C-alpha positions in Angstrom: 11.4 6.5 12.5 8.5 7.4 10.3 4.7 7.6 10.5 2.7 5.1 8.3 -0.9 4.6 7.5 -1.4 0.8 7.7 -4.4 -0.6 5.8 -5.7 -4.2 6.2 -8.9 -6.3 5.8 -10.8 -8.5 8.2 -13.7 -10.9 7.6 -17.3 -9.6 8.2 -19.6 -11.4 10.5 -20.9 -13.8 8.0 -17.5 -14.5 6.5 -18.9 -13.5 3.0 -16.8 -10.3 2.4 -13.8 -8.4 3.8 -14.1 -5.0 5.8 -11.4 -2.5 5.1 -9.6 -0.8 8.1 -6.6 1.6 8.4 -4.5 2.7 11.5 -1.5 4.6 12.2 1.8 3.0 13.1 5.5 4.2 13.3 8.5 2.2 12.1 11.9 2.3 10.3 10.2 1.0 7.2 6.8 -0.1 5.7 7.5 -3.7 6.9 8.5 -2.6 10.4 5.3 -0.5 10.8 3.1 -3.5 9.4 4.9 -5.9 11.8 4.3 -3.8 14.8 0.6 -3.4 14.1 0.2 -7.1 13.3 1.4 -7.9 16.7 -1.6 -5.9 18.1 -4.2 -7.5 15.8 -6.1 -10.7 15.7 -4.9 -13.5 13.4 -7.6 -13.2 10.8 -6.2 -9.7 9.5 -5.0 -9.8 6.0 -3.8 -7.9 3.1 -1.6 -5.4 4.9 -0.2 -2.4 3.1 1.6 0.8 4.4 1.8 4.2 3.2 4.4 6.7 4.5 2.8 10.0 5.8 5.2 12.9 5.3 2.8 15.9 5.5 -0.6 16.6 7.1 -2.4 19.9 5.9 0.9 21.3 4.8 2.8 20.6 8.0 5.9 18.2 7.7 5.5 15.2 10.1 8.6 14.5 12.3 8.7 11.3 14.5 11.1 11.4 17.4 12.0 8.7 20.0 
């Protein structure tokens, strides 16, 4: 398992532009982390991307189950 920062967009209140969001998710791969986060979000979220996080402030990240 790895830690990922998943970024996505939602429509603003007037549906004229998109708002950017990002959250942390864990998964075996980028696709797995995105799928897990998508299950928790409303259907109008779009443009999902994931970036693996390996280090924070010089410390290595270890995800255990």
